[in-house]
mmCIF file of the C-alpha atoms, coordinates in Angstrom:
data_MODEL
# 
_entry.id   MODEL 
# 
loop_
_atom_site.group_PDB 
_atom_site.id 
_atom_site.type_symbol 
_atom_site.label_atom_id 
_atom_site.label_alt_id 
_atom_site.label_comp_id 
_atom_site.label_asym_id 
_atom_site.label_entity_id 
_atom_site.label_seq_id 
_atom_site.pdbx_PDB_ins_code 
_atom_site.Cartn_x 
_atom_site.Cartn_y 
_atom_site.Cartn_z 
_atom_site.occupancy 
_atom_site.B_iso_or_equiv 
_atom_site.pdbx_formal_charge 
_atom_site.auth_seq_id 
_atom_site.auth_comp_id 
_atom_site.auth_asym_id 
_atom_site.auth_atom_id 
_atom_site.pdbx_PDB_model_num 
ATOM 1   C CA . MET A 1 1   ? 166.524 306.118 45.551 1.00 0.00 ? 1   MET A CA 1 
ATOM 2   C CA . SER A 1 2   ? 166.264 306.167 49.293 1.00 0.00 ? 2   SER A CA 1 
ATOM 3   C CA . LYS A 1 3   ? 167.331 302.681 50.336 1.00 0.00 ? 3   LYS A CA 1 
ATOM 4   C CA . VAL A 1 4   ? 171.016 301.746 50.527 1.00 0.00 ? 4   VAL A CA 1 
ATOM 5   C CA . VAL A 1 5   ? 172.214 298.180 51.009 1.00 0.00 ? 5   VAL A CA 1 
ATOM 6   C CA . ARG A 1 6   ? 175.808 297.214 51.797 1.00 0.00 ? 6   ARG A CA 1 
ATOM 7   C CA . VAL A 1 7   ? 176.929 293.899 50.325 1.00 0.00 ? 7   VAL A CA 1 
ATOM 8   C CA . ALA A 1 8   ? 180.228 292.265 51.241 1.00 0.00 ? 8   ALA A CA 1 
ATOM 9   C CA . VAL A 1 9   ? 181.568 289.712 48.754 1.00 0.00 ? 9   VAL A CA 1 
ATOM 10  C CA . THR A 1 10  ? 184.607 287.568 49.466 1.00 0.00 ? 10  THR A CA 1 
ATOM 11  C CA . GLY A 1 11  ? 186.838 286.187 46.747 1.00 0.00 ? 11  GLY A CA 1 
ATOM 12  C CA . ALA A 1 12  ? 185.596 289.142 44.759 1.00 0.00 ? 12  ALA A CA 1 
ATOM 13  C CA . ALA A 1 13  ? 188.302 288.977 42.063 1.00 0.00 ? 13  ALA A CA 1 
ATOM 14  C CA . GLY A 1 14  ? 187.531 285.320 41.326 1.00 0.00 ? 14  GLY A CA 1 
ATOM 15  C CA . ARG A 1 15  ? 185.624 283.848 38.411 1.00 0.00 ? 15  ARG A CA 1 
ATOM 16  C CA . VAL A 1 16  ? 182.450 283.081 40.364 1.00 0.00 ? 16  VAL A CA 1 
ATOM 17  C CA . SER A 1 17  ? 182.276 286.535 41.930 1.00 0.00 ? 17  SER A CA 1 
ATOM 18  C CA . SER A 1 18  ? 182.918 288.406 38.691 1.00 0.00 ? 18  SER A CA 1 
ATOM 19  C CA . SER A 1 19  ? 179.419 287.750 37.346 1.00 0.00 ? 19  SER A CA 1 
ATOM 20  C CA . LEU A 1 20  ? 177.824 288.058 40.791 1.00 0.00 ? 20  LEU A CA 1 
ATOM 21  C CA . ILE A 1 21  ? 179.135 291.554 41.524 1.00 0.00 ? 21  ILE A CA 1 
ATOM 22  C CA . VAL A 1 22  ? 177.835 292.871 38.208 1.00 0.00 ? 22  VAL A CA 1 
ATOM 23  C CA . ARG A 1 23  ? 174.358 291.604 39.018 1.00 0.00 ? 23  ARG A CA 1 
ATOM 24  C CA . LEU A 1 24  ? 174.523 293.140 42.478 1.00 0.00 ? 24  LEU A CA 1 
ATOM 25  C CA . ALA A 1 25  ? 175.705 296.500 41.111 1.00 0.00 ? 25  ALA A CA 1 
ATOM 26  C CA . SER A 1 26  ? 173.229 296.658 38.224 1.00 0.00 ? 26  SER A CA 1 
ATOM 27  C CA . GLY A 1 27  ? 170.071 296.579 40.314 1.00 0.00 ? 27  GLY A CA 1 
ATOM 28  C CA . GLU A 1 28  ? 169.172 293.088 39.165 1.00 0.00 ? 28  GLU A CA 1 
ATOM 29  C CA . VAL A 1 29  ? 169.263 291.680 42.709 1.00 0.00 ? 29  VAL A CA 1 
ATOM 30  C CA . PHE A 1 30  ? 167.860 294.462 44.924 1.00 0.00 ? 30  PHE A CA 1 
ATOM 31  C CA . GLY A 1 31  ? 165.830 296.338 42.327 1.00 0.00 ? 31  GLY A CA 1 
ATOM 32  C CA . PRO A 1 32  ? 166.113 299.702 40.591 1.00 0.00 ? 32  PRO A CA 1 
ATOM 33  C CA . ASN A 1 33  ? 165.221 301.759 43.673 1.00 0.00 ? 33  ASN A CA 1 
ATOM 34  C CA . THR A 1 34  ? 167.972 300.444 45.938 1.00 0.00 ? 34  THR A CA 1 
ATOM 35  C CA . GLN A 1 35  ? 171.506 301.772 45.881 1.00 0.00 ? 35  GLN A CA 1 
ATOM 36  C CA . VAL A 1 36  ? 174.256 299.236 46.481 1.00 0.00 ? 36  VAL A CA 1 
ATOM 37  C CA . VAL A 1 37  ? 177.602 299.690 48.196 1.00 0.00 ? 37  VAL A CA 1 
ATOM 38  C CA . LEU A 1 38  ? 179.834 296.760 47.269 1.00 0.00 ? 38  LEU A CA 1 
ATOM 39  C CA . GLN A 1 39  ? 182.473 295.906 49.850 1.00 0.00 ? 39  GLN A CA 1 
ATOM 40  C CA . LEU A 1 40  ? 184.796 293.504 48.080 1.00 0.00 ? 40  LEU A CA 1 
ATOM 41  C CA . LEU A 1 41  ? 187.293 291.319 49.945 1.00 0.00 ? 41  LEU A CA 1 
ATOM 42  C CA . GLU A 1 42  ? 190.315 289.535 48.541 1.00 0.00 ? 42  GLU A CA 1 
ATOM 43  C CA . LEU A 1 43  ? 193.380 287.794 49.900 1.00 0.00 ? 43  LEU A CA 1 
ATOM 44  C CA . PRO A 1 44  ? 196.328 290.010 50.833 1.00 0.00 ? 44  PRO A CA 1 
ATOM 45  C CA . ALA A 1 45  ? 199.157 290.386 48.320 1.00 0.00 ? 45  ALA A CA 1 
ATOM 46  C CA . SER A 1 46  ? 201.446 288.420 50.642 1.00 0.00 ? 46  SER A CA 1 
ATOM 47  C CA . ILE A 1 47  ? 199.273 285.326 50.054 1.00 0.00 ? 47  ILE A CA 1 
ATOM 48  C CA . ALA A 1 48  ? 197.980 285.908 46.511 1.00 0.00 ? 48  ALA A CA 1 
ATOM 49  C CA . PRO A 1 49  ? 200.115 288.572 44.771 1.00 0.00 ? 49  PRO A CA 1 
ATOM 50  C CA . ALA A 1 50  ? 197.712 289.226 41.876 1.00 0.00 ? 50  ALA A CA 1 
ATOM 51  C CA . ALA A 1 51  ? 194.440 289.152 43.826 1.00 0.00 ? 51  ALA A CA 1 
ATOM 52  C CA . MET A 1 52  ? 194.245 292.794 44.919 1.00 0.00 ? 52  MET A CA 1 
ATOM 53  C CA . LYS A 1 53  ? 195.451 294.002 41.501 1.00 0.00 ? 53  LYS A CA 1 
ATOM 54  C CA . ASN A 1 54  ? 192.692 291.953 39.839 1.00 0.00 ? 54  ASN A CA 1 
ATOM 55  C CA . LEU A 1 55  ? 190.163 293.306 42.334 1.00 0.00 ? 55  LEU A CA 1 
ATOM 56  C CA . GLU A 1 56  ? 191.207 296.845 41.500 1.00 0.00 ? 56  GLU A CA 1 
ATOM 57  C CA . GLY A 1 57  ? 190.531 296.069 37.828 1.00 0.00 ? 57  GLY A CA 1 
ATOM 58  C CA . ALA A 1 58  ? 187.091 294.696 38.701 1.00 0.00 ? 58  ALA A CA 1 
ATOM 59  C CA . MET A 1 59  ? 186.322 297.884 40.641 1.00 0.00 ? 59  MET A CA 1 
ATOM 60  C CA . TYR A 1 60  ? 187.229 300.044 37.636 1.00 0.00 ? 60  TYR A CA 1 
ATOM 61  C CA . GLU A 1 61  ? 185.085 297.901 35.337 1.00 0.00 ? 61  GLU A CA 1 
ATOM 62  C CA . LEU A 1 62  ? 182.100 298.329 37.680 1.00 0.00 ? 62  LEU A CA 1 
ATOM 63  C CA . GLN A 1 63  ? 182.624 302.088 37.794 1.00 0.00 ? 63  GLN A CA 1 
ATOM 64  C CA . ASP A 1 64  ? 182.899 302.226 33.989 1.00 0.00 ? 64  ASP A CA 1 
ATOM 65  C CA . CYS A 1 65  ? 179.493 300.550 33.668 1.00 0.00 ? 65  CYS A CA 1 
ATOM 66  C CA . GLY A 1 66  ? 177.824 303.604 35.183 1.00 0.00 ? 66  GLY A CA 1 
ATOM 67  C CA . PHE A 1 67  ? 175.104 301.657 36.980 1.00 0.00 ? 67  PHE A CA 1 
ATOM 68  C CA . SER A 1 68  ? 172.680 304.120 38.569 1.00 0.00 ? 68  SER A CA 1 
ATOM 69  C CA . THR A 1 69  ? 172.202 301.707 41.478 1.00 0.00 ? 69  THR A CA 1 
ATOM 70  C CA . LEU A 1 70  ? 175.914 301.433 42.324 1.00 0.00 ? 70  LEU A CA 1 
ATOM 71  C CA . LYS A 1 71  ? 176.625 303.960 45.054 1.00 0.00 ? 71  LYS A CA 1 
ATOM 72  C CA . ASP A 1 72  ? 180.198 302.923 45.908 1.00 0.00 ? 72  ASP A CA 1 
ATOM 73  C CA . VAL A 1 73  ? 182.791 300.160 45.651 1.00 0.00 ? 73  VAL A CA 1 
ATOM 74  C CA . VAL A 1 74  ? 185.191 299.434 48.492 1.00 0.00 ? 74  VAL A CA 1 
ATOM 75  C CA . ILE A 1 75  ? 188.075 297.027 47.862 1.00 0.00 ? 75  ILE A CA 1 
ATOM 76  C CA . THR A 1 76  ? 190.123 295.575 50.693 1.00 0.00 ? 76  THR A CA 1 
ATOM 77  C CA . ASP A 1 77  ? 192.076 292.634 52.027 1.00 0.00 ? 77  ASP A CA 1 
ATOM 78  C CA . ASP A 1 78  ? 190.831 293.322 55.587 1.00 0.00 ? 78  ASP A CA 1 
ATOM 79  C CA . PRO A 1 79  ? 187.720 291.344 56.654 1.00 0.00 ? 79  PRO A CA 1 
ATOM 80  C CA . ASN A 1 80  ? 186.861 293.966 59.287 1.00 0.00 ? 80  ASN A CA 1 
ATOM 81  C CA . LYS A 1 81  ? 186.660 296.660 56.614 1.00 0.00 ? 81  LYS A CA 1 
ATOM 82  C CA . ALA A 1 82  ? 184.824 294.420 54.140 1.00 0.00 ? 82  ALA A CA 1 
ATOM 83  C CA . PHE A 1 83  ? 182.077 293.468 56.590 1.00 0.00 ? 83  PHE A CA 1 
ATOM 84  C CA . ASP A 1 84  ? 181.738 296.890 58.238 1.00 0.00 ? 84  ASP A CA 1 
ATOM 85  C CA . GLY A 1 85  ? 178.032 297.753 58.193 1.00 0.00 ? 85  GLY A CA 1 
ATOM 86  C CA . ALA A 1 86  ? 177.234 294.973 55.694 1.00 0.00 ? 86  ALA A CA 1 
ATOM 87  C CA . ASN A 1 87  ? 173.577 294.023 55.372 1.00 0.00 ? 87  ASN A CA 1 
ATOM 88  C CA . TRP A 1 88  ? 174.463 291.037 53.208 1.00 0.00 ? 88  TRP A CA 1 
ATOM 89  C CA . ALA A 1 89  ? 177.621 288.927 53.187 1.00 0.00 ? 89  ALA A CA 1 
ATOM 90  C CA . VAL A 1 90  ? 178.247 286.532 50.308 1.00 0.00 ? 90  VAL A CA 1 
ATOM 91  C CA . LEU A 1 91  ? 181.205 284.312 51.153 1.00 0.00 ? 91  LEU A CA 1 
ATOM 92  C CA . VAL A 1 92  ? 182.361 283.072 47.768 1.00 0.00 ? 92  VAL A CA 1 
ATOM 93  C CA . GLY A 1 93  ? 186.119 282.946 48.284 1.00 0.00 ? 93  GLY A CA 1 
ATOM 94  C CA . ALA A 1 94  ? 187.583 279.526 48.995 1.00 0.00 ? 94  ALA A CA 1 
ATOM 95  C CA . ALA A 1 95  ? 190.401 277.455 47.586 1.00 0.00 ? 95  ALA A CA 1 
ATOM 96  C CA . PRO A 1 96  ? 189.083 274.896 45.085 1.00 0.00 ? 96  PRO A CA 1 
ATOM 97  C CA . ARG A 1 97  ? 189.631 271.172 45.528 1.00 0.00 ? 97  ARG A CA 1 
ATOM 98  C CA . GLY A 1 98  ? 192.834 270.070 43.864 1.00 0.00 ? 98  GLY A CA 1 
ATOM 99  C CA . PRO A 1 99  ? 193.696 266.700 42.323 1.00 0.00 ? 99  PRO A CA 1 
ATOM 100 C CA . GLY A 1 100 ? 193.547 263.949 44.919 1.00 0.00 ? 100 GLY A CA 1 
ATOM 101 C CA . GLU A 1 101 ? 192.272 266.236 47.670 1.00 0.00 ? 101 GLU A CA 1 
ATOM 102 C CA . GLN A 1 102 ? 189.568 265.136 50.058 1.00 0.00 ? 102 GLN A CA 1 
ATOM 103 C CA . ARG A 1 103 ? 186.910 267.237 51.767 1.00 0.00 ? 103 ARG A CA 1 
ATOM 104 C CA . SER A 1 104 ? 189.060 267.303 54.908 1.00 0.00 ? 104 SER A CA 1 
ATOM 105 C CA . ASP A 1 105 ? 191.916 268.883 52.917 1.00 0.00 ? 105 ASP A CA 1 
ATOM 106 C CA . LEU A 1 106 ? 189.609 271.703 51.825 1.00 0.00 ? 106 LEU A CA 1 
ATOM 107 C CA . ILE A 1 107 ? 188.467 272.280 55.386 1.00 0.00 ? 107 ILE A CA 1 
ATOM 108 C CA . ARG A 1 108 ? 192.074 272.526 56.595 1.00 0.00 ? 108 ARG A CA 1 
ATOM 109 C CA . LYS A 1 109 ? 192.837 275.018 53.813 1.00 0.00 ? 109 LYS A CA 1 
ATOM 110 C CA . ASN A 1 110 ? 189.685 277.117 53.960 1.00 0.00 ? 110 ASN A CA 1 
ATOM 111 C CA . GLY A 1 111 ? 188.625 276.794 57.590 1.00 0.00 ? 111 GLY A CA 1 
ATOM 112 C CA . PRO A 1 112 ? 190.881 279.510 59.050 1.00 0.00 ? 112 PRO A CA 1 
ATOM 113 C CA . GLY A 1 113 ? 189.531 282.080 56.586 1.00 0.00 ? 113 GLY A CA 1 
ATOM 114 C CA . PHE A 1 114 ? 185.948 281.292 57.561 1.00 0.00 ? 114 PHE A CA 1 
ATOM 115 C CA . VAL A 1 115 ? 186.882 281.573 61.249 1.00 0.00 ? 115 VAL A CA 1 
ATOM 116 C CA . SER A 1 116 ? 188.161 285.134 60.741 1.00 0.00 ? 116 SER A CA 1 
ATOM 117 C CA . GLN A 1 117 ? 185.240 286.043 58.480 1.00 0.00 ? 117 GLN A CA 1 
ATOM 118 C CA . GLY A 1 118 ? 182.698 284.789 61.043 1.00 0.00 ? 118 GLY A CA 1 
ATOM 119 C CA . LYS A 1 119 ? 184.353 286.882 63.747 1.00 0.00 ? 119 LYS A CA 1 
ATOM 120 C CA . ALA A 1 120 ? 184.475 289.974 61.515 1.00 0.00 ? 120 ALA A CA 1 
ATOM 121 C CA . ILE A 1 121 ? 180.820 289.586 60.513 1.00 0.00 ? 121 ILE A CA 1 
ATOM 122 C CA . ALA A 1 122 ? 179.777 289.306 64.163 1.00 0.00 ? 122 ALA A CA 1 
ATOM 123 C CA . SER A 1 123 ? 181.746 292.365 65.226 1.00 0.00 ? 123 SER A CA 1 
ATOM 124 C CA . LYS A 1 124 ? 181.371 294.670 62.205 1.00 0.00 ? 124 LYS A CA 1 
ATOM 125 C CA . ALA A 1 125 ? 178.284 293.821 60.130 1.00 0.00 ? 125 ALA A CA 1 
ATOM 126 C CA . ALA A 1 126 ? 174.921 295.553 60.408 1.00 0.00 ? 126 ALA A CA 1 
ATOM 127 C CA . SER A 1 127 ? 172.462 294.212 62.965 1.00 0.00 ? 127 SER A CA 1 
ATOM 128 C CA . ASP A 1 128 ? 170.266 292.859 60.142 1.00 0.00 ? 128 ASP A CA 1 
ATOM 129 C CA . VAL A 1 129 ? 173.067 291.030 58.275 1.00 0.00 ? 129 VAL A CA 1 
ATOM 130 C CA . ARG A 1 130 ? 172.248 287.922 56.249 1.00 0.00 ? 130 ARG A CA 1 
ATOM 131 C CA . VAL A 1 131 ? 175.052 285.546 55.242 1.00 0.00 ? 131 VAL A CA 1 
ATOM 132 C CA . LEU A 1 132 ? 175.242 283.193 52.244 1.00 0.00 ? 132 LEU A CA 1 
ATOM 133 C CA . VAL A 1 133 ? 178.229 280.839 52.044 1.00 0.00 ? 133 VAL A CA 1 
ATOM 134 C CA . VAL A 1 134 ? 179.152 279.626 48.576 1.00 0.00 ? 134 VAL A CA 1 
ATOM 135 C CA . GLY A 1 135 ? 182.807 278.571 49.090 1.00 0.00 ? 135 GLY A CA 1 
ATOM 136 C CA . ASN A 1 136 ? 183.230 274.794 48.925 1.00 0.00 ? 136 ASN A CA 1 
ATOM 137 C CA . PRO A 1 137 ? 182.483 272.808 51.071 1.00 0.00 ? 137 PRO A CA 1 
ATOM 138 C CA . CYS A 1 138 ? 179.850 275.430 51.744 1.00 0.00 ? 138 CYS A CA 1 
ATOM 139 C CA . ASN A 1 139 ? 177.844 273.652 54.418 1.00 0.00 ? 139 ASN A CA 1 
ATOM 140 C CA . THR A 1 140 ? 180.931 273.053 56.580 1.00 0.00 ? 140 THR A CA 1 
ATOM 141 C CA . ASN A 1 141 ? 182.355 276.517 55.876 1.00 0.00 ? 141 ASN A CA 1 
ATOM 142 C CA . CYS A 1 142 ? 179.008 278.034 56.840 1.00 0.00 ? 142 CYS A CA 1 
ATOM 143 C CA . LEU A 1 143 ? 179.061 276.128 60.127 1.00 0.00 ? 143 LEU A CA 1 
ATOM 144 C CA . ILE A 1 144 ? 182.638 277.256 60.825 1.00 0.00 ? 144 ILE A CA 1 
ATOM 145 C CA . ALA A 1 145 ? 181.796 280.908 60.145 1.00 0.00 ? 145 ALA A CA 1 
ATOM 146 C CA . GLN A 1 146 ? 178.533 280.750 62.105 1.00 0.00 ? 146 GLN A CA 1 
ATOM 147 C CA . ARG A 1 147 ? 180.195 279.180 65.145 1.00 0.00 ? 147 ARG A CA 1 
ATOM 148 C CA . ASN A 1 148 ? 182.697 282.039 65.128 1.00 0.00 ? 148 ASN A CA 1 
ATOM 149 C CA . GLY A 1 149 ? 179.986 284.647 64.625 1.00 0.00 ? 149 GLY A CA 1 
ATOM 150 C CA . ARG A 1 150 ? 177.426 283.486 67.177 1.00 0.00 ? 150 ARG A CA 1 
ATOM 151 C CA . GLU A 1 151 ? 176.263 287.050 67.803 1.00 0.00 ? 151 GLU A CA 1 
ATOM 152 C CA . VAL A 1 152 ? 174.438 286.808 64.461 1.00 0.00 ? 152 VAL A CA 1 
ATOM 153 C CA . PRO A 1 153 ? 171.294 284.663 64.839 1.00 0.00 ? 153 PRO A CA 1 
ATOM 154 C CA . ALA A 1 154 ? 171.684 281.153 63.376 1.00 0.00 ? 154 ALA A CA 1 
ATOM 155 C CA . GLU A 1 155 ? 168.711 281.592 61.041 1.00 0.00 ? 155 GLU A CA 1 
ATOM 156 C CA . ARG A 1 156 ? 170.600 284.313 59.174 1.00 0.00 ? 156 ARG A CA 1 
ATOM 157 C CA . TRP A 1 157 ? 173.380 281.937 58.049 1.00 0.00 ? 157 TRP A CA 1 
ATOM 158 C CA . HIS A 1 158 ? 172.816 279.969 54.849 1.00 0.00 ? 158 HIS A CA 1 
ATOM 159 C CA . ALA A 1 159 ? 174.914 277.572 52.813 1.00 0.00 ? 159 ALA A CA 1 
ATOM 160 C CA . MET A 1 160 ? 174.349 277.327 49.072 1.00 0.00 ? 160 MET A CA 1 
ATOM 161 C CA . THR A 1 161 ? 173.353 273.672 49.644 1.00 0.00 ? 161 THR A CA 1 
ATOM 162 C CA . ARG A 1 162 ? 170.621 274.575 52.147 1.00 0.00 ? 162 ARG A CA 1 
# 
């Protein structure tokens, strides 16, 4: 295997990401001849006390699988480290809509995270980075991240609804 791809995944300890990271690590997404370095981002313990502990467990599960395509797993709560050299960024992490919440409530909650992620992607990711935003509302979160990561060409930013 000569090709290596770095994939950053946010909200990596969450339910949506748990099945995604296995597919990325197994070779199902990039094929059997591409090695994958997963760079997994979670909220700091000061915000979500169990998040990093759960992410550590996910890392050990991936390592136990023994996927020949999984070159390395990096876990962090620092967006700059998570997006460092990333060829792909999958922004899954976002607070879900609670009872009685409107779209605007989600944007107020999730917006600041997508601002910092957009900036980190622009300053740290590989020059060929591609970004897919999954976190709800994904089209608005994608716009927020893209506007804060303008150094990455607009055609490389995608929302799951696109």
